[in-house]
C-alpha positions, 0 to 999 in steps of 0.5 A: 340522237338527242332527246330533242331529236327523239321527241320530234321524231315521235311527233311526226310520221317521218314525213313531217306530218304534224299530229292531228286531234282524233276522237275515239268512242269505246265501249268497255266492260265494267271490270278492273283494268279495262280502261288501262287495257284500252289506253295501252294500244294508243300509247304503244302506237304513238297516240298522245292522250288529250282527254278521257271521258269515262261515263261510269254511271251511264251504261250502253244498251249492252250494259257496258261503259262508254268511254270517249278518248281524245288523242292526237297523232300523225294522220298515218298512225290513226288507223293503226291505233284503231286496229290495235284497239280492235286487236286487243278486244276493245269495242270501238264504237266510233273513230274519226278525226271529228272535232267537236268545237261547240256545245249546246244544252237542251231539255227533253220532256216526256216518257223518257224511260218508256221510250228508252232514253238509251236508244234516244241518246244512241239515235242522236249520236248516230244521226247527228253530227254530235256526241252526247257529253252529259245527261241528267235525268229527273223523274220526281214522280217515278219512272212511270210518269213523264220525266225530263233529261238535260242533255249537253251535246258537243257538235262540230263547229257550225253544225249545231243547228243541224244537230238540233234538227235531228234532236227535234226529229227524234223527239217527234218520233218518240212523242217527246218535247224539246226545250232548246236554248235561244240562239242568235238566229232565233232571237 
């Protein structure tokens, strides 16, 4: 078998299915080697890494580091990869063939620390068809005073309006204000 044949064999599932993009959100303990331990089951089960977003400065409520891995693999290999991650003791938060094709930035203003910013971010990801890709918190008067956070959300194509509606609902529940970007619909 030639190297070219071996390469094409690794790209499909044997029935000719081409790789598809997938996103897996992990939660890792902040210890040396954890990221490598998480990537190994992906590689060993035929996943091709596209990107890794390692949010070292942003901890989850359990004090772990969120990591988002974009990979591609034939559809029949994806569940095997997710199972291998879990078998290796890696906490898989979200796994799916979700493709986030649009981004939107917005600002939240209010008592972000008192209302638990981490919970707000998790609520957005749990209830919206979006993932938080970047957060910047500003509390110039300290954490006891109102603060602001700039959020960048990645949403599925055509779902940005729905994601913004979810953010508005969560903000209303927590008595926060949302500064939204102007869109063509609102112009």
